[in-house]
C-alpha positions in Angstrom: 7.3 23.1 -33.9 8.3 19.8 -34.5 6.3 17.9 -36.8 5.6 15.2 -34.1 5.4 17.3 -31.5 1.7 16.1 -30.9 2.8 12.4 -31.0 5.7 13.3 -28.3 3.1 15.0 -26.4 0.7 12.0 -26.6 3.6 9.6 -25.5 5.0 11.8 -22.5 1.6 12.8 -21.2 -0.2 9.6 -20.9 -0.4 7.6 -17.5 0.6 3.9 -17.9 -0.8 0.7 -17.5 2.2 -1.5 -16.4 0.4 -4.9 -17.2 2.8 -7.4 -15.9 5.6 -6.9 -13.1 6.6 -8.4 -9.5 7.5 -7.5 -6.0 10.1 -4.7 -4.7 12.1 -6.2 -2.6 13.2 -4.2 1.1 16.8 -2.7 0.6 18.6 -5.4 2.9 17.5 -8.2 1.1 19.6 -10.2 -0.4 18.9 -10.0 -3.9 21.6 -7.7 -4.8 21.0 -4.6 -6.7 23.3 -5.2 -9.8 20.0 -8.0 -10.7 18.4 -4.6 -11.5 20.3 -4.6 -14.7 20.6 -8.2 -15.8 18.8 -11.5 -15.6 22.0 -13.2 -15.2 23.0 -14.8 -11.6 26.1 -16.4 -10.1 29.1 -15.8 -11.7 27.6 -14.4 -14.9 26.3 -11.8 -12.9 30.1 -10.5 -12.5 30.4 -9.6 -16.2 26.7 -7.7 -16.2 28.5 -4.4 -15.7 29.7 -4.7 -18.9 26.5 -4.6 -20.9 24.9 -2.4 -23.0 21.8 -2.2 -20.6 24.3 -1.6 -17.4 25.9 1.2 -18.5 23.0 3.2 -19.9 20.3 2.7 -17.1 23.2 3.1 -14.8 23.6 6.6 -16.0 19.6 6.9 -16.2 19.2 5.8 -12.3 22.0 8.3 -11.4 20.5 11.2 -13.0 17.0 10.8 -11.6 18.5 10.8 -8.2 21.0 13.3 -8.3 23.8 10.8 -7.2 27.3 10.2 -8.8 27.2 8.4 -12.1 28.5 4.8 -10.5 27.3 1.4 -9.1 28.2 2.3 -5.5 27.2 6.0 -5.3 23.9 4.7 -6.5 23.9 2.4 -4.0 25.0 4.6 -1.5 22.2 7.0 -2.3 19.9 4.6 -2.2 20.4 3.4 1.2 20.7 6.8 2.6 17.3 8.3 1.3 15.4 4.8 2.1 13.0 3.0 0.1 10.0 4.7 0.6 11.9 7.6 -0.7 13.2 6.0 -4.0 10.1 4.2 -4.9 8.3 7.5 -4.6 10.7 8.8 -6.9 10.7 6.1 -9.3 7.0 5.7 -9.7 6.3 9.7 -9.5 9.0 9.6 -12.6 7.7 6.8 -14.1 4.0 8.1 -14.2 2.4 4.9 -13.5 -1.6 4.8 -12.7 -2.3 0.6 -12.4 0.0 -1.8 -11.6 -0.5 -5.7 -12.0 1.6 -8.0 -9.9 2.5 -11.5 -10.3 3.3 -12.3 -6.7 4.7 -15.5 -7.6 8.4 -15.3 -7.0 9.7 -15.4 -3.7 12.8 -13.0 -3.4 14.1 -12.0 0.4 12.4 -10.2 2.1 9.7 -8.8 -0.1 6.9 -6.5 0.3 3.4 -7.8 -0.2 1.1 -6.3 -3.1 -0.5 -4.2 -0.1 2.5 -2.2 0.2 3.1 -1.0 -3.0 -0.5 0.4 -2.9 1.4 3.5 -1.4 2.9 4.6 -4.8 0.2 4.0 -7.1 -3.4 4.1 -7.3 -4.6 0.7 -8.5 -2.3 -2.2 -7.6 -3.8 -6.0 -9.2 -2.7 -9.1 -8.7 -1.7 -11.9 -10.9 -1.6 -15.1 -9.8 1.4 -17.2 -10.8 -0.5 -20.8 -11.1 2.8 -23.3 -10.6 3.7 -21.2 -7.3 0.3 -21.9 -6.2 0.4 -25.7 -7.6 3.6 -25.6 -5.3 3.0 -24.2 -2.1 -0.2 -26.2 -2.2 1.6 -29.6 -2.2 4.8 -28.6 0.2 1.8 -28.9 2.9 0.0 -31.8 4.3 -2.8 -33.6 2.2 -5.8 -33.0 4.6 -6.4 -35.5 7.4 -2.5 -36.5 6.6 -3.7 -38.7 4.0 -1.1 -39.4 1.3 -1.4 -36.7 -1.6 -3.8 -38.2 -5.0 -4.3 -36.2 -7.9 -7.9 -35.9 -7.2 -7.0 -34.6 -4.0 -4.6 -32.0 -5.4 -7.2 -31.3 -8.3 -10.0 -30.1 -5.8 -7.7 -28.0 -3.9 -6.0 -26.4 -6.3 -9.0 -25.9 -8.5 -11.1 -24.5 -5.5 -8.3 -22.3 -4.3 -8.2 -20.8 -8.0 -11.9 -20.1 -8.0 -11.5 -18.7 -4.5 -9.2 -15.8 -5.5 -10.8 -15.4 -9.2 -13.1 -12.6 -7.8 -9.7 -10.9 -6.6 -7.2 -11.3 -9.1 -6.7 -10.0 -12.9 -5.4 -12.6 -14.7 -3.1 -16.2 -13.8 0.0 -16.8 -15.4 2.6 -19.8 -16.4 6.2 -20.3 -16.1 5.7 -23.2 -18.1 8.5 -22.2 -20.3 11.0 -22.1 -18.0 10.0 -26.1 -16.5 8.9 -28.0 -19.5 8.6 -25.9 -22.6 5.3 -24.2 -24.6 4.5 -27.3 -26.7 1.7 -27.7 -24.0 -0.7 -31.1 -23.9 -3.9 -30.1 -23.4 -5.1 -33.7 -23.0 -2.8 -35.5 -20.7 -3.7 -38.3 -19.3 -4.7 -39.3 -16.2 -2.1 -41.3 -16.0 0.4 -39.3 -16.5 -0.7 -36.8 -14.8 -0.7 -39.2 -11.6 3.0 -40.6 -12.5 3.7 -36.6 -13.0 2.5 -35.8 -9.3 4.3 -38.8 -7.8 7.7 -37.8 -9.5 7.2 -34.4 -8.2 6.6 -35.6 -4.3 9.4 -38.2 -4.7 11.9 -35.1 -5.4 11.4 -33.9 -1.8 10.3 -30.6 -0.3 10.3 -27.6 -0.8 8.1 -28.8 -4.1 9.5 -27.9 -7.7 7.2 -29.0 -10.3 9.5 -30.1 -13.3 7.6 -32.8 -14.6 6.1 -31.9 -18.3 3.3 -33.6 -17.7 2.1 -32.5 -14.3 2.6 -28.9 -15.8 0.6 -29.5 -18.5 -2.1 -31.0 -16.2 -2.0 -28.0 -13.7 -2.2 -25.5 -17.1 -5.3 -27.2 -18.0 -7.2 -27.1 -15.1 -6.0 -23.4 -14.8 -7.5 -22.5 -18.0 -10.9 -24.2 -17.2 -11.0 -22.1 -14.4 -9.9 -18.7 -16.6 -12.7 -19.6 -18.7 -15.0 -19.7 -16.2 -14.5 -16.4 -14.5 -13.3 -14.7 -17.8 -9.7 -14.4 -16.9 -6.4 -14.0 -18.9 -3.8 -16.3 -18.9 -0.1 -14.9 -18.7 2.4 -16.6 -20.5 6.4 -16.2 -20.1 7.7 -16.6 -23.5 11.1 -15.7 -25.2 14.2 -15.0 -22.9 14.7 -15.0 -19.1 17.4 -16.4 -17.0 19.6 -19.5 -17.7 16.7 -21.6 -15.8 15.1 -21.3 -19.2 15.5 -23.5 -22.2 15.3 -21.0 -25.4 14.5 -23.3 -27.6 11.7 -24.5 -25.9 10.1 -20.7 -25.3 9.3 -20.1 -29.3 5.2 -19.3 -28.8 5.0 -21.5 -31.9 4.8 -24.3 -29.9 1.6 -23.1 -28.9 -0.2 -24.4 -31.8 -1.8 -27.2 -30.1 -3.6 -25.5 -27.3 -4.2 -22.6 -29.5 -5.7 -24.9 -32.1 -7.8 -26.7 -29.2 -11.8 -25.3 -29.7 -12.3 -26.0 -25.8 -9.8 -22.9 -24.7 -10.3 -20.5 -28.1 -12.2 -18.1 -25.7 -9.4 -18.3 -23.5 -7.2 -15.0 -24.0 -3.6 -15.7 -23.7 -0.8 -12.5 -23.4 2.8 -13.7 -25.1 4.7 -11.8 -22.4 8.5 -10.3 -22.8 7.9 -9.9 -26.7 8.7 -13.2 -26.9 12.1 -12.0 -27.9 14.0 -13.2 -30.0 10.7 -14.8 -31.4 9.2 -11.1 -31.4 8.2 -12.0 -35.4 6.6 -15.2 -34.3 4.6 -13.7 -31.8 3.3 -11.5 -34.0 2.3 -14.0 -36.5 0.5 -15.8 -33.6 -1.5 -12.4 -32.6 -2.3 -11.8 -36.1 -4.3 -15.3 -36.6 -5.7 -15.9 -33.6 -8.2 -13.8 -32.1 -7.0 -14.8 -28.4 -3.5 -14.3 -28.1 -2.4 -10.8 -27.2 1.2 -9.2 -26.9 2.9 -7.6 -23.9 6.5 -6.0 -24.4 8.0 -5.8 -21.0 11.6 -7.5 -19.9 12.6 -6.7 -23.8 12.3 -3.1 -22.7 14.6 -1.7 -21.1 16.9 -5.0 -21.2 17.7 -4.9 -25.0 20.0 -2.1 -26.5 18.3 1.0 -27.9 18.2 -0.8 -31.3 17.3 -4.4 -30.0 14.3 -2.7 -28.3 13.3 -0.8 -31.5 13.8 -3.5 -33.3 11.4 -6.1 -31.3 8.2 -3.4 -30.9 8.8 -3.0 -34.4 8.4 -6.6 -35.0 5.6 -7.5 -32.8 3.3 -4.3 -34.9 4.8 -6.2 -38.1 1.3 -7.7 -38.2 -0.3 -7.8 -35.1 -2.8 -5.7 -34.7 -2.5 -2.6 -32.4 -5.2 -3.2 -30.3 -3.3 -6.3 -28.8 0.4 -4.7 -28.0 0.5 -3.9 -24.3 2.8 -2.3 -22.2 4.4 -3.6 -19.1 7.7 -2.6 -17.4 8.7 -6.1 -15.5 10.0 -4.0 -12.8 11.1 -6.4 -9.9 12.6 -6.1 -6.7 14.0 -2.9 -7.0 11.9 0.6 -7.7 14.8 1.3 -10.7 13.4 -1.4 -12.8 9.8 0.2 -13.2 11.5 3.7 -14.1 13.9 2.4 -16.3 10.7 0.2 -18.2 8.6 2.7 -18.2 11.2 5.8 -19.3 12.5 3.8 -21.9 9.1 2.1 -23.0 8.2 6.0 -24.2 11.0 6.6 -26.0 10.8 3.5 -27.9 6.9 3.7 -28.4 7.6 7.3 -29.6 10.4 6.0 -32.1 8.5 3.4 -33.6 5.5 5.3 -34.2 7.1 8.2 -35.5 9.1 5.8 -37.9 5.7 4.5 -39.0 4.6 7.9 -40.1 7.2 8.7 -41.7 7.2 5.6 -43.8 3.2 5.8 -44.3 2.0 3.5 -42.2 0.4 5.6 -39.9 -1.0 9.2 -40.1 -0.2 11.4 -36.9 -3.8 11.3 -35.2 -3.2 7.3 -35.9 0.1 7.0 -34.2 -1.4 9.3 -31.3 -4.3 6.8 -30.5 -2.0 4.0 -30.8 0.1 5.4 -28.4 -2.8 5.4 -25.8 -3.8 2.2 -27.1 -0.5 0.6 -26.6 0.1 2.1 -22.7 -3.1 2.2 -21.3 -5.7 1.8 -23.0 -5.4 -2.0 -24.2 -4.9 -3.0 -20.9 -7.7 -1.4 -19.1 -9.9 -3.0 -21.6 -8.4 -6.0 -21.4 -7.9 -6.7 -17.8 -11.2 -4.9 -16.8 -9.6 -2.3 -14.9 -11.5 0.4 -13.2 -9.1 3.3 -14.2 -10.0 6.4 -15.5 -7.9 6.9 -18.8 -6.5 10.4 -18.5 -3.1 11.8 -19.5 -0.7 13.8 -17.4 -0.4 17.7 -17.1 3.3 17.9 -17.8 4.0 21.1 -16.1 2.6 19.6 -13.2 4.4 16.2 -13.6 7.6 15.3 -11.6 10.1 14.3 -13.8 13.6 13.4 -14.0 14.9 16.8 -14.1 12.7 18.1 -11.6 13.5 15.2 -9.2 17.2 15.5 -9.3 18.9 16.5 -6.2 20.9 18.8 -7.4 18.8 20.9 -10.0 17.9 24.0 -9.3 14.3 24.2 -10.9 11.7 23.7 -8.9 8.0 23.1 -10.7 6.9 26.0 -12.0 3.9 27.1 -10.1 4.6 25.7 -6.4 5.6 28.4 -4.3 5.6 26.6 -1.0 6.1 23.1 0.5 4.3 22.2 3.7 6.7 19.6 5.7 4.2 17.7 8.4 5.2 15.6 11.5 2.9 14.8 14.0 4.5 14.9 17.8 4.1 12.7 20.9 1.4 14.9 21.7 -0.8 13.8 18.6 -0.6 17.8 17.9 0.0 18.0 14.0 2.6 20.6 13.2 4.8 22.0 10.1 7.3 23.6 9.1 7.3 25.6 5.5 10.0 26.4 2.6 10.0 28.0 -0.7 9.5 25.6 -3.5 12.7 26.3 -4.6 14.9 25.3 -1.3 12.9 22.5 -1.1 13.8 20.5 -4.4 17.4 22.4 -4.1 18.4 21.4 -0.9 15.4 20.3 1.8 15.1 16.8 -0.3 18.5 15.9 0.2 19.1 16.9 3.7 15.8 17.7 5.4 15.0 20.6 7.7 16.7 21.4 11.1 14.1 20.6 14.2 14.9 20.9 18.1 14.8 17.7 19.8 12.4 19.9 22.2 9.6 19.3 19.8 9.2 15.9 20.2 8.9 16.5 24.0 5.9 19.1 23.9 2.4 18.1 25.9 -1.0 19.6 24.7 -0.7 22.6 27.2 2.8 24.0 26.8 4.9 24.4 23.6 7.7 23.5 25.4 9.2 19.9 26.6 8.0 18.5 29.5 10.3 17.2 31.9 11.1 13.7 32.0 11.1 13.4 28.5 14.6 13.6 28.1 14.3 15.9 25.7 15.4 19.6 25.6 16.8 22.4 23.2 19.7 21.0 23.1 20.3 18.6 20.0 18.6 18.6 16.8 17.2 15.6 14.7 16.0 16.8 10.6 12.7 16.1 9.1 13.6 14.7 5.7 10.6 14.3 3.1 9.0 10.9 2.7 8.3 11.9 -1.3 5.6 9.3 -1.3 3.6 11.5 0.6 4.2 14.6 -1.5 1.1 16.0 -2.4 -0.2 19.4 -4.0 -2.2 20.9 -1.6 -6.0 21.2 -3.0 -7.3 24.4 -1.2 -3.9 26.1 -2.0 -3.0 25.2 -5.2 0.7 26.9 -5.1 1.5 24.8 -2.3 2.5 21.3 -1.4 2.7 19.2 1.7 4.5 16.4 2.5 5.2 14.0 5.2 8.5 14.0 7.4 10.5 11.2 9.0 12.6 12.4 11.6 16.6 11.4 11.0 19.9 12.3 13.3 21.1 12.8 9.7 19.9 11.6 6.3 19.8 7.5 5.8 19.8 7.1 9.9 16.2 7.2 11.7 16.0 8.8 15.0 15.1 6.7 17.5 11.7 9.2 18.5 10.6 9.2 15.0 6.6 8.0 15.2 6.7 6.9 11.8 9.8 4.8 12.0 8.7 3.6 14.9 5.4 1.8 13.3 7.8 0.7 10.4 9.8 -0.7 13.0 6.9 -2.6 14.7 5.6 -3.7 11.5 8.7 -5.2 10.6 9.5 -7.6 13.8 5.4 -9.0 12.7 6.2 -9.2 9.3 9.6 -10.9 10.1 8.4 -13.3 12.6 4.6 -14.1 11.4 5.1 -13.4 7.6 2.0 -10.5 8.5 1.2 -7.0 7.4 -1.6 -5.3 9.3 -4.3 -3.3 7.4 -6.4 -0.3 9.2 -9.0 1.8 8.5 -10.2 5.0 10.7 -13.6 6.0 11.3 -13.5 9.9 11.8 -15.6 11.8 14.1 -15.6 15.6 14.5 -17.4 18.4 15.3 -18.0 21.6 13.6 -18.7 24.4 15.2 -19.5 28.2 14.6 -18.2 31.1 16.7 -20.7 33.5 18.2 -19.9 36.7 20.8 -21.9 36.6 23.7 -21.7 39.2 26.3 -18.4 40.5 24.4 -16.8 37.1 24.6 -16.1 34.6 22.0 -17.2 31.1 21.9 -17.7 27.8 19.7 -21.2 26.5 19.6 -22.2 23.6 17.3 -23.0 24.2 13.8 -26.5 22.7 13.7 -28.9 20.9 16.3 -30.0 18.0 14.3 -29.7 13.9 15.2 -27.6 11.2 14.3 -27.8 10.2 10.4 -30.3 13.9 10.1 -30.5 14.1 6.4 -31.1 18.1 7.3 -27.8 18.1 8.9 -25.9 16.2 5.8 -27.8 19.0 3.5 -26.6 22.2 5.8 -23.0 20.6 5.8 -23.4 19.2 1.9 -21.3 22.4 0.6 -18.1 21.1 3.1 -18.7 17.6 2.5 -18.5 17.9 -1.4 -14.9 20.1 -0.9 -13.8 17.4 1.5 -14.3 14.6 -0.6 -13.0 16.4 -3.4 -9.7 16.9 -1.5 -9.3 13.5 0.0 -9.8 11.9 -3.7 -6.9 14.3 -4.9 -5.1 13.0 -1.9 -5.5 9.3 -2.8 -7.5 9.0 0.1 -10.0 6.4 0.1 -13.6 7.6 1.5 -16.0 4.7 2.4 -19.4 6.8 3.4 -19.9 9.8 5.6 -22.8 11.0 7.8 -24.2 13.2 11.1 -23.3 11.6 14.4 -24.9 11.7 17.7 -23.8 15.0 19.1 -25.1 18.4 17.8 -22.9 19.3 14.7 -20.9 16.2 15.1 -20.3 14.2 12.1 -18.2 11.0 10.9 -16.2 9.7 7.5 -15.3 6.4 7.1 -12.4 6.0 5.5 -11.2 2.9 3.6 -8.5 0.0 5.0 -4.9 0.0 3.8 -1.5 -0.9 5.1 -1.0 0.7 8.4 1.7 2.9 8.1 -0.5 4.8 4.9 -3.6 4.5 6.8 -1.8 6.5 9.6 -0.4 8.9 6.5 -4.2 9.1 5.4 -5.7 10.0 8.9 -3.3 12.6 8.6 -4.2 14.5 5.6 -7.8 13.6 6.6 -7.3 15.8 9.6 -5.6 18.3 7.4 -8.5 18.5 4.9 -11.3 18.6 7.2 -10.1 21.5 9.4 -8.9 23.1 6.0 -12.5 22.7 4.4 -14.0 24.0 7.6 -12.3 27.1 8.0 -13.2 28.4 4.2 -16.9 27.8 5.5 -15.6 30.1 8.7 -16.3 27.2 10.7 -13.7 25.4 13.4 -13.2 21.4 13.1 -12.5 19.4 16.0 -11.6 16.2 16.5 -11.1 16.6 20.6 -12.6 13.5 22.5 -14.9 15.5 24.7 -15.2 19.4 23.3 -17.9 19.7 25.8 -18.6 17.6 28.5 -22.8 17.8 28.2 -22.5 15.7 24.9 -21.2 12.9 22.7 -17.5 12.2 22.5 -15.4 11.8 19.1 -13.1 8.9 19.0 -11.2 7.7 15.9 -12.2 4.1 15.7 -9.7 1.8 14.2 -10.3 -1.1 12.2 -7.9 -4.1 12.1 -7.2 -6.6 10.0 -4.2 -9.3 9.4 -3.1 -9.8 6.0 -0.3 -12.6 4.3 0.4 -12.7 0.4 -2.5 -10.0 -0.3 -5.1 -12.1 1.4 -7.3 -11.5 4.8 -5.6 -13.9 7.1 -7.8 -12.6 10.1 -11.1 -13.8 8.8 -11.5 -17.6 9.5 -10.7 -19.9 6.0 -13.8 -22.3 6.9 -17.4 -22.1 9.5 -15.6 -24.6 11.5 -13.6 -22.0 13.6 -14.4 -20.3 16.7 -16.2 -16.7 16.4 -15.5 -16.8 12.8 -11.4 -15.5 13.2 -8.4 -17.7 12.4 -6.1 -18.7 14.7 -3.9 -15.4 14.1 -6.2 -13.6 13.9 -7.5 -14.7 18.1 -4.0 -14.4 19.1 -3.1 -11.2 17.9 -6.9 -9.8 19.1 -6.1 -11.5 22.2 -3.3 -9.6 22.8 -4.6 -6.3 22.0 -7.3 -7.1 24.6 -4.6 -8.0 27.2 -2.6 -4.8 26.8 -5.7 -2.4 26.1 -5.0 -0.7 29.5 -1.4 0.3 28.3 -2.5 1.3 24.7 -4.9 3.7 25.7 -2.0 5.6 26.8 -0.9 5.8 23.1 -4.3 5.7 21.7 -6.4 7.9 24.9 -3.2 10.7 25.2 -5.2 13.5 27.0 -7.2 13.7 30.0 -9.8 14.6 28.1 -10.2 11.7 26.8 -11.4 9.7 30.0 -14.4 11.8 29.7 -15.0 10.1 26.4 -14.5 6.4 27.5 -17.6 5.8 29.7 -20.2 3.2 30.2 -23.2 3.5 27.9 -21.8 5.5 25.6 -20.9 3.2 22.6 -17.1 4.3 23.4 -15.8 0.8 25.2 -15.3 1.2 29.0 -14.9 -2.3 29.9 -11.6 -4.7 29.1 -13.7 -7.5 27.0 -14.8 -7.8 23.4 -17.6 -8.7 21.6 -19.4 -10.1 18.5 -21.2 -6.7 16.8 -21.4 -5.3 20.3 -20.8 -1.5 19.9 -20.5 -1.5 23.8 -17.7 -3.4 23.6 -13.9 -1.7 22.8 -12.7 -4.2 21.0 -15.8 -5.6 18.1 -15.4 -8.0 15.9 -17.0 -6.9 12.6 -18.9 -8.5 9.4 -19.4 -6.0 7.2 -21.9 -6.4 3.8 -20.0 -9.0 1.8 -18.4 -11.0 4.3 -20.2 -14.8 4.6 -22.2 -15.1 7.4 -20.2 -16.4 11.0 -16.8 -15.5 9.5 -15.5 -11.6 10.4 -13.1 -9.6 8.0 -11.8 -7.4 10.9 -11.8 -6.1 14.6 -12.8 -2.4 16.0 -10.9 -0.8 18.4 -13.2 2.3 19.6 -11.0 3.8 22.5 -8.7 5.6 19.8 -9.6 9.5 19.4 -8.3 12.2 17.6 -6.1 13.3 19.9 -3.4 10.4 19.6 -0.6 10.2 17.4 -2.2 7.9 14.8 1.6 6.0 14.1 2.5 5.6 17.9 -1.0 4.2 17.8 -0.6 1.6 15.6 2.3 1.0 16.9 1.4 0.1 20.4 -1.9 -2.1 19.1 0.2 -4.5 16.8 3.6 -4.4 19.3 0.2 -6.0 21.6 -0.1 -8.4 18.6 2.8 -9.5 18.3 2.7 -10.7 22.1 -0.4 -12.5 21.7 0.9 -14.4 18.9 4.3 -15.6 20.4 2.4 -16.4 23.3 -0.4 -17.7 21.8 -3.2 -16.3 23.9 -6.7 -16.7 23.5 -9.9 -14.6 23.4 -12.2 -15.0 26.4 -15.9 -15.7 26.0 -17.1 -12.8 24.2 -19.9 -10.5 25.8 -23.3 -10.4 24.3 -24.8 -7.8 26.2 -24.3 -4.2 27.4 -20.9 -4.6 30.1 -22.5 -2.2 32.3 -24.7 -4.7 33.4 -21.9 -7.3 34.0 -19.8 -4.5 35.6 -19.3 -6.4 39.1 -17.5 -9.5 36.8 -15.4 -7.1 34.1 -12.5 -5.1 34.9 -13.1 -1.5 34.2 -10.2 -0.1 31.7 -8.7 2.7 33.5 -10.7 5.9 34.1 -8.3 8.2 33.7 -4.8 9.2 32.2 -2.9 7.9 35.3 -4.7 4.6 35.4 -3.6 4.0 32.1 0.0 5.3 32.2 0.3 3.5 35.2 -0.4 0.2 33.0 1.9 1.1 30.7 4.6 1.5 33.4 4.1 -2.3 34.1 4.1 -3.0 30.3 7.5 -5.0 29.6 6.4 -5.8 25.8 5.6 -2.1 25.4 9.0 -1.3 26.5 10.9 -3.7 24.4 8.8 -3.3 21.2 8.4 0.6 21.4 11.8 1.3 22.7 13.1 2.3 25.9 13.8 6.1 25.1 10.7 7.0 22.7 8.7 5.5 26.0 10.4 7.6 28.4 9.5 10.7 26.2 6.1 9.5 25.9 5.6 8.9 29.7 7.1 12.5 30.6 4.3 14.1 28.3 1.5 12.3 29.7 2.4 13.3 33.2 2.9 16.9 32.2 -0.8 16.1 30.5 -2.1 15.1 33.8 -0.3 17.7 36.2 -1.5 20.6 34.0 -5.1 19.7 33.5 -5.6 18.8 37.2 -4.5 22.5 37.9 -6.4 23.9 35.5 -10.1 22.3 35.3 -11.5 24.4 32.6 -8.4 24.1 30.5 -9.3 21.5 28.1 -11.8 24.1 26.6 -8.9 25.4 24.4 -8.0 21.8 23.0 -10.3 22.5 20.1 -7.6 24.7 18.7 -5.0 22.5 18.8 -6.7 18.8 17.7 
């Protein structure tokens, strides 16, 4: 066995905490992919292909993807695979447990912080102070008065304090603007003159005045001290905007000697290259100085990377040295940063063992500290320190498309899709074929599969879908998980493509992506969603020789005995959902006999829809293991309470909830954009029901006096209204954080349901719609004044037929198919009155 096998294994197995990175951008961003390999820009970027970093990194990316080893070959693979897929590949290969993102670079078409949470369990925010200051000054001063230093300071410090509890640290790029010789005693006059100079230069504001930058920095340090937040500092090399002579961390002596800030923790980023020795010295003599080597790895040569890390460790305590990728714009930068860091740190620590500086156990501990433990403690992250089982980890060889090997103990992979009638279906392929063929080419599926109703497994009339034509189920690797109840199997959600890289217009997941993109591009908004999942647990009995399914128990709402009886099931459900990274907020017995509810945490809407699909899979599977049947049917029996999938909606901009008003003076505690979005949803609610209440049985649930929302109105904490604004614990009095839509049930395709909601919200934003006065009593008491929501699927389908907004945003072809399916549902269940009883076997 290799002498340093223990060290190598420790380096390879540890899950990484990436303490400094930036946002990923859309594939059609104006930021060129060649920027993945260089800090250069403009004409200098044309020489990037001749650098050691480019040649090495391109080979490694091509090996990961199994693509042609050329820039054009990698770019073609990226286009065909899509951003979700390549990000999943890169992050799983990198094995990153947490990322801290500085979102202060305004990349073209960058994804917000929420988006990144689809790929790693924990994503924190690092707030760039100069970016915040510039955004403030780009706006008009309050009341239209001229900016003054006092007004700016009050707003700047106030904003820092308002977000302090929700961020992991602050960051400054003073090195880029005026250098690291920061004066922490800038006079008021100098700061005022600096502000005046900045404002005189015009908008968009770019702060370059040294006195004003130093003033901002000092104000930020004072806030950092109050909230015990670290301050990351760019040091050393970067793009040509930086004067490298002023980026030497030795210039920080004045700051480091200022006793006011001796307890403020400072992180010197980028190994301070080429000043790595100087950074090591500072970390050795100043208790508040820590080091981070992202960017130096992987941008330097192999020799340069090893030398830089060795120089950091010459004097600096190992407990002060931290890993980051400095990943930015492209998921490949995260992969390269992680891959090369493992290789370099192993080499450095192995050499330290050879030289006698460390024993092998000490080197193993050092690896774990550098890659995770130091950052977890330093940034106070809620990350469970753990190592990867290398047999089950996705490594570059496994992810390589052309490789014939699959995961050793995985035998089958379930490829899951949800059709337009809301039924969850799957194709299953052997693992070897999945990794060899399906991963790249997908699985063939007849067009007819998106035209089926809940009654018949054949295309409905009027859908324009038939057995002629074939789509491809292309796995979205960001959704691939080992199945908790079938350990030798994996499951993955699929997109529908006509060919790899070309989405099919009938794909529900693509429909939600497309509409979310409109919301993002027109209004810079992202929708977060969280579902409340209601369901019945039924047991099988024989009565007069016939099979019947009856309630698991007969206890009342929130009954302790009900939960006690179901507790073994819920322990399995919770463990399975946690293993799938599905957040659970609470669970309880509901009001129906044998009815329960699980409330899921909110996340970006596409992930929330995915989470709902996995939650249905988990609940059904765990119930089945206990001899029970779980059903999400809206009204499985007409003489008991119905089941819904109430969804909570909020709007986010740049990582902040902007549905909630920013102050107490707003109407209803909702922001202007929040009210307009919600007003659009309320206006279109009759046609939304054709998506969110998709079977005739859905309307047996949506009845007055059943907390299901039967009238077209909204209320503040009114559970009889179909739209309810919510103020959960922790939200300031008078404000609301989200609104709940009650008319959403377990037969709905979650991606199509959310797409219809966002389309309606976009219409509200475009037309600046306003909410009517809220209803603060039982709407059925106002039935003469309020409009009744559709009482049947026929009525909601009629409303949809008149809704041009849905036609424009959902897409005409997909809408035709949905209408055809709904008409088939209406015809079948009107002719077969008791057929709804069989829905428990489909939903």
